[in-house]
N, C-alpha and C positions, 0 to 999 in steps of 0.2 A: 561897460561890463554888466552883465546880467546878475541879479542878486543871487541866484542859485548856481551860477557857473562855478565849477570845480567842487561842488558839494556832492557827497555820496550818501546813499541810504544807510541809516543806522541798522537796518534789518538784514539786507542782502548785499550791501556794498555797491549797488548799481548807481549809475549816474542820474542826477536829478535835473530835470528840465522844467522851464517855466511853461505853464498852461493856464487856460481859463476853464474852470470846472463848474458844475452845478451841484448844489447840496440840497437835500430835502431833510427836514427835521420835524418831529412831532413835538409840539409845545402845548402842554395841557391836553386839550382834546382837539386841537387844530393842527393842521399840517402847514408848513411854510416851505417855499422853494426859494433858494438863493441862486441866482444865475450870474455868470461871468465873474466868478470868484477867482482872483489870482492865487495860484498855488504852485508849489514845487512838486513835481510828480516823478517818482522813480520810474525809469524806463524799464526796469527789470520786473519789479513786483507790484508797481502801481500805488505804493504808499503815497499819501498826500501830506505835504508840509505847508504850514501857513506862517506868515510873519505876524509879529505881535499886533501891528496896526490893522491887519486884515482880521485877526481874531477879535479885536475890539469892535470892529464894524459889524462882524457877524453877531456878536453878543448884543449890540445895540439894536440890530434888526430883530433878533429873536425876542427881545424884551419889549418890542413895540416902540422904541424911541425914534425909529426912522419910519417914514411913511412908505407904504408899499407902492410900487410903481403901477401895479395892476393886480387884479384878482382873476382867477380862472376856476371854472367848475370842473371837478374831477369825478368821472364815473366810478362807482364802487360796485364790485361784484363779490358775491359770496358763493362758495361751492359747498 
């Protein structure tokens, strides 16, 4: 049985399914990218839900307690 099976979205009531998502966050003056994050995603409105252990891992990554797998160069444009 999947963790999110039978759960519904608190905002729209839609069904929640398990997916892997990417998150990007700005921490101080740097951007970080978190890939393959397990999440529950509402099929209807797209709201993301995370389990407590996933949130803890995200926090550890943001605070620099986990080593980054790789670094990428991002082009920046200004209009």
